C-alpha positions, 0 to 999 in steps of 0.5 A: 471489506469487499476489496480483493486485497482484504485479508481472509482467514483460512478454511480451518483457522486454529483457536488462539488466545483472545487476551488483549496482549496476545491479540496485540502481538498477532496484530503487530505481525500482520500490520508489519506486512500490510500495504493497504489499510485493513478493517477491524473485521478483516484484521479480526479474521486474520488474527482469529479474535473477536472484533471487540478484542481487536478494537481494544488491542488496536487502541492499546497499540496506538497509545503505545506507539504514541508514547502514552503508556510510559514508553518512548514515542515511536518513529511510526504510528498506527493510523486509521485511513479509509475505514482501515488500519495500517502502520505509517512512518510519522510525518516528521521522519519522512525526510529521513526515510526518503534520504535513506531509501535514495542512498540504498536504492539501485540506480536502475529499475527492474523490468517488472518495476518498469512494467508496473510503472507503465501500467500506473502511468497510463491507468492512474489512479489505479489500485494495487489489485487492478495493476496485479490483474493487468500484469497477471502477477503479484506486484506488492514488492514492486509497488513498494519499490516505486513508492520508495523511489518516489516515482508513484504516490498514494493519491486517495483511499476508497472510503468503501473498500479501503483500497489505495489508489496510486498515481505517478509523481513529478519525480517521474516526469523529471526522470523521463525529461517531460513536462506532463503525462500528455507527452507519453507515447500513445499505447496503440503503437506499442500494444494491440488496442485493449491489450492487458487491459489498456484502452489505447489512450494516453492518460489525460 
């Protein structure tokens, strides 16, 4: 992958077992922390295993999670999106997860979350890497928070890089009490033109 969010191996990656079971366990550990789909090549580098072994382990995990190996069907699935792999909640459990998150989430967003939300609102559709570049900080956990609160959503995945592009939702409009993003204030009165990567124009 050419995307800046792709997993890269360290300079001295230690040799590790390449049997399917061992590769699958390492893959699960990596998949649990992914925010964006990763290609087979990227995953192979991350777990220090050949691509064919990773492909076989992925196929085994998919079958396992889907209940095709004799065990129960899981509430999550391993899905290929935009040429990369990532764990997702199964669609039939979206409501359950949404209700839980809404009852657990704090009523107020942190300053970091508000700043990240502003970047996404004005620059959407925008990738997590682009937001991080604008804010000059890691935004992984903040993006997860905004997704959980239903204020942003995945708009599309770049077919070449696998990078997910984010945009705001109708829930944000409701929370702000506006009908469209056209009602957001122009950036120029708030920031110097071009500051922090903004172009000084309200998203159309």
